[in-house]
N, C-alpha and C positions, 0 to 999 in steps of 0.2 A: 322091525317099524320100516314103515315106506315114508318117501319125500311129504306124501300129502298128510302123514302123523305129526310128522315133522313142522310143518306150516299151520297145521287145521288153530294153535293155539294165539298166530299171527292175526287168523282172523274172526276172531273173536272179540264182541266188542266189550268196549273198557269203558267208558263214557258216554253221556250221551249230550247231541248236542241240537238243538232246537227239535227235538223230539228224534232226531236221527242215529242209531248209532255210528258209536266211532271205532273203529277196532284200532288193536297194538300197531299193526303195518302203517294206517294213516298218520299217528302218534310219532313213532319212531321215524315217517318219512318226513313228518313237523319238524320234528327237533335236529336230525341230519342235513336236513335240507337249508333249516336258516342256518347251522355253522356253516356248510358248507360257503353259503354266498358272502357270509362275514370273511371268512377265512382267503377269500377269493380277492374280496376288496380290498383286504390288507395286505395282497400278494403272498402269501403264506402257500408252503410249498404242500403243506397239510393237508388244504382243501379239495388236494386229489384224490386220496384214501377214505375221506369221508364222503367224497362225492360219489364216488364208486359204491359205496353202501347205502347209499340213499337213492342209487337207481333199482338197487335189487331189493329195495323196501316197495318202491313205484312198480317195478314188472309186478308184483304180487296185487297192488293197491290198482293200477291199472286194467289189468284184466279181467276184475273180477268186476269192474263197474262196465265195460266194453267199449272203453277208451284205448283200442289195439297200436293203433299208429303210437298213440302216446307211452303205451307198453313198448313197441317195439324200436322207439326211439332210446329208451334207457338201454337196449344192448347196444346202440349205436354211440351214446353217450360214454359206456366202459371203454370201447376202444378208443374212442378222443381222448380219454381219462388219462390212458396209458401215453398216448401221443403226449399229450401237453404237458403230462408230467416229466417225460423225457425231455422236452422242448425248451422247460422254463429251467432244466437244471442243463442244457446242451446248447441252448438254443442262442445263446448268445453271442458266440464267433469266437476266435484265439484271443486269451487276453482277458475274455468278459465272463465273471462267475453266474451272472445273474441277466436275466433277456429284459432288454430294457422297455417298454412302455413304447408305442409307436404309435403313430396313425392310419387307418385304412388307405390304402393308395387306389389311385382310380381303377387301375388293370383287377384288381381284388373287390372291388366295389362290383366292375360290369360282371366277373364271373360268379361273384356273391348274388348277386340281383336274378341272374340268368337260371343258376342252380334252384332258388327260392322260389322262381316263378315256376318253372316245370316240375320240381318235386311237390307243391302245394297241387297241379293241375294232376300230376301222375299219382298221387295218393288221394286225392279225392275222387277220381275214377273209381279206383284200385277200395277204395272204402266202402262205395259206393255201390257196388258190382258184387264185392266177394265177401262182405262182413253184415253185420247188424247194426252197423253203427247206427244212430240217429243222427249226430253231428259231423259226417264226412268232411265237409271244406274247413269246419273251425281245428278241428282234430288234425286233418293235414299241413294247414298254415302256421298252426303251434306249432308243429313237427318242423317246420321247413325256417321258420325262424330263430327256433331253441338249435338247432343245427348251425345255424349262421351265423349265432350268437357266439357257441361252442369253439367254431372257428378262429373268432376273434379272440377269444379269450384263451386257447392256446398259441395264439400268435403274440399274445397283448395286444391286441388292438386297442385302442382308448375308443371307439364307436361302437365295438361287441357291448356296450350298458346302455348303449340307443336300443339295440336290437332285443336284447333280456327285455328293455321296461316295455316296447312293442309287443313281445308274447307275453308277458303277463299283464296286461293290459284286457287281453284276448284271452289268459287263462280265469282270470279272476270271475268274470261271469259265466264262462263255461263248465267248471268244477262245481261253483252254486247253481247252475241247474242239475248237474248229474246227483247232487246231493253229497257232493263231497265240501262239506260247508267247513271243516279244519282246513282242510288242502285248501279251498278257496282264500281261508285266511293267511293261509301260510305263504301262497303267493302275492299278499295282500302287504307282509313284512319284506315279501322281498323284492318288493316293488319300492320300497321305503331303503332297502338295502344297497338297492340300485344305482338309485339316486346319489346315494353316501358312497358308492364305488366308484361312480362316474365323475363324482367331486376329487377324488382321492387320486384315481389315475388321470383326472384331467389337470390336475396340478403337479404330479410327478412329471407327466408329458412336458410339462412348460417350463418345471427346473430342467430336466435333460437338454430341452432346445436352449436353453439360458448357456448352459454348461460348452455346450459345444460350439456356440458364437465366441463364447469366452476361450475357448482352444485356437491357440496362432497356430493359421497352417503353415 
């Protein structure tokens, strides 16, 4: 039995949405992705293994749809998930079991924006010249935004939710254009969950700041 024999059932249509077949891969990506974002919003450690499973489903889905940057992005996400998993359990410092929610520093923003702009430009050129992508800029932009947001998520930076929101606002029409209607719907759900996550982490940050002010020097 080959790898293709194992993966083929996942690529078979399960349901039809708007006259478009929806595969098992897309359905499983939908479910695992929604659960992952919900767990992140609740700062639950299980979001990392669930997210890795989601990345594996999306590698298959995006490769089939010609979204090569998004497919490659999933591999990077898996590596970042391992880093984030470790950081959430070990990054709080001595005497702190849990990594607290913080704001992104000015230095971090400088590096993130510079890396995001360079990544978008570089990926756009690569996809335009080396692949048959029909949406090189938008594929590159969502890739860069997602990587920036994932870094913030790993470090529990509250502004990471704004980056996810920006990425989702591009992903929703992009996937609909690619006829990945269920995935487009999933990202609409992601957008709603991101808003909930932003509210939850903002409250946690405000509470942490009040505790810092209350502690005598």
